[in-house]
C-alpha positions as CSV (number, residue, x, y, z in Angstrom):
1,M,36.4,-7.5,-50.9
2,A,38.9,-6.3,-53.4
3,A,38.0,-3.2,-55.4
4,A,40.0,-2.5,-58.5
5,G,39.9,0.0,-61.3
6,D,37.4,2.7,-61.7
7,A,34.3,2.0,-59.4
8,R,31.2,1.7,-61.4
9,F,28.9,0.0,-58.9
10,E,28.2,-0.5,-55.3
11,V,28.4,-3.7,-53.2
12,L,26.9,-4.3,-49.8
13,D,28.2,-7.5,-48.1
14,A,25.3,-8.7,-45.8
15,L,26.6,-12.2,-45.0
16,G,30.3,-12.8,-45.8
17,L,29.5,-15.8,-47.9
18,C,31.0,-14.5,-51.2
19,R,33.5,-11.9,-52.2
20,L,34.3,-10.3,-55.4
21,T,37.8,-11.0,-56.7
22,R,39.9,-10.0,-59.6
23,R,41.6,-12.6,-61.9
24,T,45.0,-12.2,-63.5
25,G,45.0,-12.6,-67.2
26,D,47.3,-15.7,-67.0
27,L,45.1,-17.3,-64.2
28,D,48.0,-17.1,-61.7
29,G,50.4,-18.8,-64.1
30,A,48.0,-21.6,-65.0
31,V,47.8,-20.8,-68.8
32,P,50.4,-22.5,-71.2
33,L,53.5,-20.4,-71.8
34,R,52.6,-20.0,-75.4
35,V,49.2,-18.5,-74.5
36,A,50.8,-16.1,-72.0
37,K,53.1,-14.9,-74.7
38,A,50.7,-14.9,-77.6
39,C,47.0,-14.6,-76.7
40,V,45.9,-11.1,-75.7
41,P,42.1,-11.8,-76.3
42,L,42.1,-14.9,-74.2
43,L,44.1,-13.2,-71.5
44,E,41.6,-10.3,-71.5
45,G,38.8,-12.8,-71.3
46,N,40.4,-14.5,-68.2
47,A,40.7,-11.1,-66.5
48,F,37.3,-9.8,-67.5
49,G,34.9,-8.5,-64.8
50,L,34.9,-9.6,-61.2
51,Q,34.6,-13.2,-60.1
52,I,31.9,-14.1,-57.6
53,T,33.9,-16.3,-55.3
54,L,32.6,-18.5,-52.4
55,A,34.4,-17.9,-49.1
56,R,33.0,-21.2,-47.8
57,P,32.1,-24.3,-49.8
58,I,28.4,-25.0,-50.5
59,E,27.0,-28.4,-50.9
60,V,24.3,-28.9,-53.5
61,R,22.0,-32.0,-53.4
62,R,19.7,-33.3,-56.1
63,R,16.5,-35.1,-55.0
64,L,13.1,-35.9,-56.6
65,G,13.5,-33.2,-59.2
66,S,14.5,-30.4,-56.9
67,L,17.9,-28.8,-55.8
68,R,19.0,-27.9,-52.3
69,A,22.0,-26.1,-51.2
70,E,23.6,-25.4,-47.8
71,P,27.0,-24.5,-46.4
72,A,29.2,-27.4,-46.1
73,G,30.9,-28.4,-42.9
74,E,31.1,-26.7,-39.5
75,H,29.9,-23.2,-40.7
76,R,26.5,-24.4,-41.5
77,E,24.6,-23.3,-38.3
78,A,26.7,-20.1,-37.9
79,L,25.8,-19.0,-41.5
80,A,22.1,-19.9,-40.9
81,R,22.0,-17.6,-37.9
82,A,23.8,-14.9,-39.8
83,H,21.4,-15.2,-42.7
84,R,18.4,-14.7,-40.4
85,A,20.0,-11.7,-38.7
86,A,21.1,-10.2,-42.2
87,L,17.4,-10.4,-43.4
88,T,16.2,-8.5,-40.3
89,R,18.8,-5.8,-40.7
90,L,18.2,-5.4,-44.4
91,V,14.4,-4.9,-44.0
92,S,14.8,-2.6,-41.0
93,Q,17.2,-0.4,-42.9
94,G,15.3,-0.2,-46.1
95,F,17.4,-2.4,-48.3
96,L,14.6,-4.9,-48.7
97,A,10.8,-4.2,-48.8
98,P,9.1,-6.0,-45.9
99,E,7.1,-8.9,-47.3
100,G,8.3,-8.0,-50.7
101,A,9.2,-10.6,-53.4
102,W,12.8,-10.5,-52.4
103,H,12.2,-10.7,-48.7
104,R,9.8,-13.8,-49.2
105,A,12.3,-15.6,-51.4
106,L,15.4,-15.0,-49.2
107,R,13.4,-15.9,-46.0
108,G,13.3,-19.4,-47.2
109,G,17.1,-19.8,-47.0
110,L,20.2,-19.1,-49.1
111,A,19.0,-21.0,-52.0
112,W,15.8,-22.2,-53.7
113,T,14.7,-24.2,-56.8
114,C,13.1,-22.6,-59.7
115,R,11.9,-23.9,-63.2
116,K,11.6,-22.4,-66.6
117,G,8.8,-24.2,-68.4
118,L,9.4,-28.0,-68.8
119,G,13.2,-27.4,-68.4
120,P,15.4,-29.0,-65.7
121,P,15.3,-27.5,-62.2
122,R,17.6,-24.6,-61.5
123,L,19.1,-23.4,-58.2
124,R,19.0,-19.7,-57.2
125,L,21.8,-19.1,-54.8
126,W,22.0,-15.9,-52.9
127,T,25.6,-14.8,-52.7
128,G,24.9,-12.6,-49.5
129,L,25.7,-9.6,-51.6
130,L,23.6,-6.7,-52.7
131,V,24.6,-4.7,-55.7
132,R,23.7,-1.3,-57.3
133,P,25.0,-0.1,-60.6
134,D,25.9,3.5,-61.3
135,P,23.2,5.5,-63.2
136,G,23.1,4.6,-66.8
137,L,24.8,1.2,-66.4
138,W,23.6,-2.4,-66.0
139,L,25.3,-5.4,-64.3
140,R,25.8,-8.5,-66.3
141,V,25.9,-11.9,-64.3
142,A,27.3,-14.9,-66.2
143,G,29.5,-18.0,-65.6
144,A,33.1,-18.0,-64.5
145,A,34.4,-19.1,-67.8
146,N,37.9,-20.4,-68.8
147,R,38.4,-21.6,-65.2
148,R,35.2,-23.0,-63.8
149,N,33.3,-25.9,-62.3
150,A,32.3,-27.8,-65.4
151,L,29.5,-29.6,-63.6
152,I,27.4,-26.5,-63.2
153,E,26.1,-23.9,-65.7
154,V,25.3,-20.4,-64.8
155,S,22.3,-18.5,-66.4
156,E,23.1,-15.2,-67.9
157,A,21.3,-12.3,-66.2
158,Y,21.1,-8.5,-66.3
159,L,20.6,-6.3,-63.2
160,A,19.0,-3.1,-64.5
161,D,19.6,0.4,-63.1
162,D,16.7,1.5,-61.0
163,G,18.6,3.3,-58.2
164,A,18.1,0.5,-55.7
165,F,20.2,-2.3,-54.3
166,V,19.3,-5.7,-55.7
167,P,20.4,-9.0,-54.0
168,L,23.0,-10.7,-56.2
169,V,21.7,-14.2,-57.0
170,V,23.5,-16.8,-59.2
171,E,21.1,-19.1,-61.0
172,L,22.8,-22.5,-61.5
173,R,21.9,-25.6,-63.5
174,V,23.6,-28.9,-62.3
175,R,24.6,-31.0,-65.2
176,D,23.2,-34.5,-65.5
177,E,26.6,-36.2,-65.0
178,A,27.2,-34.5,-61.6
179,P,26.9,-36.6,-58.5
180,Q,23.8,-36.5,-56.3
181,R,25.8,-34.5,-53.7
182,L,28.0,-31.8,-55.3
183,Q,30.4,-29.5,-53.4
184,I,31.0,-26.2,-55.1
185,E,33.7,-23.7,-54.0
186,G,35.8,-20.9,-55.3
187,E,34.7,-19.0,-58.4
188,I,31.1,-19.6,-59.3
189,G,30.3,-16.8,-61.6
190,C,31.3,-13.3,-63.0
191,I,29.7,-9.9,-62.7
192,A,30.6,-6.8,-64.7
193,P,29.0,-3.5,-65.7
194,V,27.8,-3.0,-69.2
195,L,26.4,0.0,-71.0
196,P,22.9,-0.5,-72.3
197,D,23.0,1.8,-75.3
198,V,23.9,-0.5,-78.1
199,Q,22.3,-0.8,-81.5
200,I,23.7,-3.3,-84.1
201,E,22.9,-3.3,-87.8
202,A,23.8,-6.1,-90.2
203,C,25.2,-5.3,-93.6
204,S,27.0,-7.2,-96.5
205,L,30.7,-7.2,-97.1
206,A,30.0,-5.0,-100.1
207,D,28.6,-2.3,-97.8
208,A,31.7,-2.3,-95.5
209,P,34.6,-3.1,-97.9
210,E,37.1,-1.5,-95.5
211,V,36.5,-4.5,-93.3
212,G,37.5,-7.1,-95.9
213,R,40.4,-5.0,-97.0
214,A,41.7,-4.8,-93.4
215,H,41.4,-8.6,-93.1
216,A,43.6,-9.0,-96.2
217,E,46.1,-6.4,-95.0
218,F,46.5,-8.1,-91.6
219,Y,46.9,-11.6,-93.1
220,D,49.5,-10.7,-95.8
221,A,52.3,-12.9,-97.0
222,K,54.7,-11.5,-94.3
223,Y,52.3,-12.5,-91.5
224,F,52.3,-16.2,-92.6
225,A,56.1,-16.2,-93.2
226,V,56.7,-15.1,-89.6
227,K,53.9,-17.2,-88.2
228,K,55.6,-20.4,-89.3
229,G,58.5,-20.0,-86.8
230,Q,57.5,-17.6,-84.1
231,V,54.8,-15.5,-82.6
232,T,54.0,-12.4,-84.8
233,R,52.6,-10.1,-82.1
234,K,50.8,-8.3,-84.9
235,Y,47.5,-8.1,-83.0
236,R,49.2,-6.6,-80.0
237,R,51.0,-4.0,-82.2
238,L,47.7,-3.2,-84.0
239,V,45.8,-2.5,-81.0
240,G,48.5,-1.0,-78.9
241,G,47.3,0.2,-75.5
242,T,43.7,0.4,-76.6
243,A,42.7,-3.3,-75.8
244,G,43.4,-3.2,-72.1
245,G,46.7,-5.0,-72.5
246,R,47.5,-4.0,-68.9
247,N,45.7,-7.0,-67.6
248,A,48.7,-9.3,-68.3
249,S,51.8,-9.6,-70.4
250,A,50.5,-10.9,-73.7
251,G,50.8,-10.7,-77.4
252,E,48.9,-11.6,-80.5
253,G,47.5,-15.0,-80.7
254,S,45.7,-18.0,-81.9
255,T,43.1,-17.9,-79.3
256,G,41.0,-15.0,-80.6
257,G,43.7,-12.8,-82.2
258,E,42.7,-13.3,-85.9
259,G,41.0,-10.8,-88.2
260,A,42.1,-7.4,-89.3
261,G,41.8,-3.8,-88.6
262,E,42.8,-0.2,-89.1
263,E,44.5,2.2,-86.8
264,S,42.4,2.4,-83.6
265,T,41.4,5.4,-81.6
266,R,42.4,5.8,-77.9
267,V,39.9,4.8,-75.3
268,G,37.2,7.3,-74.7
269,S,35.3,7.5,-71.4
270,T,31.9,5.8,-71.0
271,R,30.3,9.2,-70.5
272,E,31.7,10.2,-73.9
273,A,30.7,7.1,-75.5
274,S,27.1,7.2,-74.2
275,A,26.3,10.6,-75.8
276,G,24.2,8.5,-78.1
277,P,23.7,4.7,-78.8
278,A,26.8,2.9,-79.8
279,R,26.3,1.8,-83.4
280,V,27.9,-1.6,-84.2
281,R,28.1,-3.1,-87.6
282,L,27.8,-6.8,-88.2
283,V,29.5,-7.5,-91.5
284,V,28.2,-10.7,-93.1
285,A,30.7,-12.3,-95.6
286,G,29.1,-15.8,-96.0
287,P,26.2,-18.1,-95.1
288,A,24.8,-18.7,-91.6
289,A,24.6,-15.0,-90.7
290,P,24.8,-14.4,-86.9
291,E,21.6,-13.4,-85.1
292,I,21.2,-9.9,-83.6
293,T,19.3,-10.1,-80.3
294,E,18.2,-7.6,-77.6
295,V,17.9,-8.0,-73.8
296,T,14.2,-8.0,-73.2
297,E,14.1,-9.1,-69.5
298,V,16.0,-7.7,-66.5
299,T,16.3,-8.3,-62.7
300,T,15.4,-5.5,-60.5
301,A,14.6,-4.7,-56.9
302,A,11.0,-5.8,-57.5
303,G,11.9,-9.4,-57.0
304,P,14.1,-12.4,-58.2
305,D,12.0,-13.2,-61.3
306,P,13.2,-11.2,-64.4
307,V,10.7,-8.6,-65.7
308,P,10.3,-7.0,-69.1
309,W,12.5,-4.1,-69.7
310,R,10.7,-0.9,-70.2
311,G,13.5,1.6,-70.6
312,G,12.4,3.1,-73.9
313,A,15.1,3.8,-76.2
314,R,17.8,2.4,-74.0
315,R,18.5,-1.1,-75.0
316,L,21.4,-3.6,-75.1
317,A,21.8,-5.6,-78.3
318,S,24.2,-8.5,-78.8
319,I,25.2,-10.9,-81.4
320,V,24.6,-14.7,-81.3
321,V,27.0,-16.7,-83.5
322,R,25.9,-20.2,-84.6
323,N,27.8,-23.0,-86.1
324,A,27.8,-22.9,-89.9
325,V,29.3,-26.4,-90.6
326,P,28.4,-29.6,-88.5
327,F,31.4,-31.3,-87.3
328,R,33.0,-33.8,-84.8
329,A,36.2,-33.3,-82.9
330,T,38.3,-35.9,-81.1
331,F,41.2,-35.2,-78.7
332,D,43.4,-38.2,-77.7
333,G,45.8,-36.3,-75.4
334,H,48.2,-35.4,-78.3
335,T,46.2,-34.8,-81.4
336,L,42.9,-32.9,-81.9
337,A,41.3,-34.1,-85.0
338,V,38.4,-32.2,-86.5
339,A,36.1,-33.9,-89.0
340,P,33.7,-31.5,-90.6
341,D,30.8,-32.1,-93.0
342,A,33.0,-31.7,-96.1
343,P,30.3,-30.7,-98.7
344,R,28.8,-28.2,-96.2
345,L,32.3,-26.7,-95.7
346,A,33.0,-26.5,-99.4
347,D,29.7,-24.8,-100.1
348,G,30.3,-22.2,-97.3
349,A,33.9,-21.5,-98.4
350,A,32.7,-21.0,-102.0
351,A,30.0,-18.6,-100.8
352,V,32.6,-16.5,-98.8
353,E,34.9,-16.4,-101.9
354,R,32.0,-15.2,-104.0
355,A,31.2,-12.3,-101.5
356,F,34.9,-11.2,-101.7
357,A,34.9,-11.5,-105.4
358,R,31.7,-9.4,-105.8
359,T,33.2,-6.8,-103.5
360,F,36.8,-6.6,-104.7
361,G,37.1,-8.6,-108.0
362,D,39.0,-11.7,-108.9
363,A,42.4,-9.9,-108.9
364,F,42.1,-9.1,-105.2
365,L,41.4,-12.8,-104.5
366,A,44.4,-13.9,-106.4
367,A,46.7,-11.4,-104.6
368,N,45.3,-12.3,-101.2
369,R,44.8,-16.0,-101.5
370,G,46.4,-16.8,-98.0
371,A,44.2,-14.3,-96.2
372,L,41.1,-15.7,-97.8
373,W,42.0,-19.3,-97.2
374,Y,42.6,-18.5,-93.6
375,L,39.1,-17.4,-93.3
376,T,37.3,-20.1,-95.6
377,K,38.9,-23.1,-94.0
378,Y,36.7,-22.3,-90.9
379,F,38.7,-24.5,-88.5
380,T,42.2,-23.7,-87.1
381,P,43.9,-26.2,-84.8
382,H,46.3,-25.5,-81.9
383,P,49.7,-27.1,-81.6
384,P,49.9,-30.9,-80.5
385,G,49.1,-31.6,-76.9
386,E,46.5,-28.8,-76.6
387,P,42.8,-29.6,-76.4
388,H,41.9,-26.5,-78.4
389,F,41.0,-25.3,-81.8
390,F,39.0,-22.3,-83.0
391,V,36.2,-21.7,-85.5
392,K,36.2,-18.5,-87.5
393,P,32.7,-17.2,-88.2
394,W,32.1,-15.9,-91.7
395,A,31.2,-12.5,-90.3
396,F,33.0,-9.5,-88.8
397,T,32.0,-7.2,-86.0
398,R,33.0,-3.5,-86.0
399,T,32.5,-1.4,-82.9
400,P,32.9,2.4,-82.5
401,P,36.3,3.9,-81.3
402,G,37.0,3.0,-77.7
403,W,34.7,-0.1,-77.7
404,S,35.7,-3.7,-77.6
405,S,33.6,-6.9,-77.8
406,L,33.2,-9.5,-75.1
407,L,33.1,-13.0,-76.7
408,D,31.2,-15.2,-74.2
409,G,31.3,-18.8,-75.3
410,V,28.3,-21.2,-75.2
411,N,29.3,-24.5,-73.6
412,G,28.1,-27.9,-75.0
413,D,28.4,-31.5,-74.3
414,G,32.1,-32.3,-73.7
415,Y,33.4,-28.9,-74.6
416,D,33.6,-25.3,-73.6
417,V,33.8,-22.3,-75.9
418,M,36.1,-19.9,-74.1
419,R,35.7,-16.2,-73.1
420,G,37.8,-13.6,-74.9
421,V,37.8,-9.8,-75.4
422,V,38.7,-8.4,-78.8
423,A,39.3,-4.7,-79.7
424,T,36.7,-4.8,-82.5
425,D,37.3,-1.1,-83.3
426,A,40.6,-2.1,-84.8
427,F,40.3,-5.8,-85.3
428,F,37.1,-7.2,-86.5
429,A,37.1,-11.1,-86.4
430,T,35.4,-12.9,-83.5
431,P,36.6,-16.5,-83.3
432,A,35.0,-19.2,-81.2
433,V,37.7,-21.0,-79.3
434,F,37.0,-24.5,-78.3
435,H,38.3,-26.4,-75.2
436,V,37.6,-30.0,-75.6
437,R,37.1,-31.6,-72.3
438,R,36.3,-35.1,-73.4
439,L,39.1,-37.6,-74.0
440,G,39.0,-40.2,-76.6
441,A,35.3,-40.0,-77.6
442,P,34.2,-37.3,-80.1
443,I,32.3,-34.1,-79.4
444,E,29.6,-33.3,-81.9
445,V,28.5,-29.9,-82.8
446,P,25.5,-29.6,-85.1
447,E,24.7,-27.0,-87.6
448,G,23.0,-24.1,-85.9
449,A,24.3,-24.8,-82.4
450,P,25.1,-21.5,-80.6
451,L,28.8,-20.8,-80.2
452,L,29.3,-17.2,-79.0
453,R,27.4,-14.3,-77.6
454,I,29.2,-11.1,-78.6
455,V,28.5,-8.2,-76.3
456,P,29.9,-4.7,-77.2
457,I,31.3,-2.9,-74.3
458,P,33.3,0.3,-73.7
459,R,36.9,-0.5,-72.8
460,D,36.9,1.6,-69.7
461,L,34.3,-0.9,-68.3
462,L,36.6,-4.0,-68.8
463,R,38.4,-3.4,-65.5
464,A,35.7,-1.5,-63.7
465,G,35.7,-2.0,-59.9
466,F,33.2,-1.1,-57.2
467,R,32.6,0.9,-54.0
468,E,31.9,-0.9,-50.8
469,A,28.6,0.1,-49.2
470,R,27.9,-0.3,-45.6
471,F,24.8,-0.8,-43.3
472,L,23.4,2.3,-41.9
473,D,24.4,1.3,-38.3
474,A,27.9,0.2,-39.3
């Protein structure tokens, strides 16, 4: 297992089925050259966290409303024996409570089916790892994002700090279009530490005029003049070394690098940042205001089913961005055409203009027409040949110095919304970048569809690593 960066949690490998790996920002050279040069937020999203990577393929079978999983090929019996031996060892050395909920669940095998209400069956797959976050931190488990098996979806989960090792389980939903027998391999999920001391308050643009002013300063006439012929690298210059640009060579870009900011402060440590709750502002500049949510359930050493979080004042808030303008988008291999609901788009754009006019006056709008148009048009395409475009929410996110925002996309039928990381202490826009997977037939995104979950996170956790724990008799 490859540890990297400052260790912020412990990992015990009981089985050898999975390892935690670090991605490069350019996905080992797989991203387009333009992206590698010009999309810091996307490269940061590619490199975020540690990937939960299968060392051996797993075969998933669907039958009669249930899911089964077992190792594929010749390693099946060997891994079954190793699984039985590992459980005995974990119980005898106190990592699992004998006959506790975790012991009973894992005794049935590497994977088991669960359901949430009347929803489709989900598969809980034990990775063979146990993890323990450092005091004061949680661990967030989510999908692999940006390079993933599109036939499975991973449920978001939070492993709360309670001082004990917790089996790392990935909960999978198999999409309807997947075959009855599906082999999964490689990266199946992502784990990363987060700081659960975040409070978010919503306010109007009039209550945070510096955010709107910064947007106009970023998107000035010079920006658009340079943008016509080359990459501006303005985002990169703005955030400097604070956005974790060490992940990969990158610049400013169309895949998340849009918004504005002020001079940012150098990264502070998590300990300094956690002196009190991080106070984040959601600045609303138009209709369809994003939703502020809090994590209410966490996974602990008590068992695999999430339980209510009872941590008192410590809480983790995030922002859910929903689509404000219903639209269809079609990609033919060359052109990506977006067809929005024109009246709804016009109404929303007018509301954004009114918010800026109330805050700054008509003269400001006339002097910054390009910056405002860049926001109100809502959709921005990529160059021909790319199955991407992005949506610009009519709201901004501002975090304290040293904090960025993880933009975790919500995937839909025929498309993904990609993962990115934005230095929202200096640059406040949080776009949803679409990757259209369907060719020829349109994708449809209704009004109110979730697009992004925005999770504020200290930058010194973006590249956090882990310490390798060992069995007591090792």
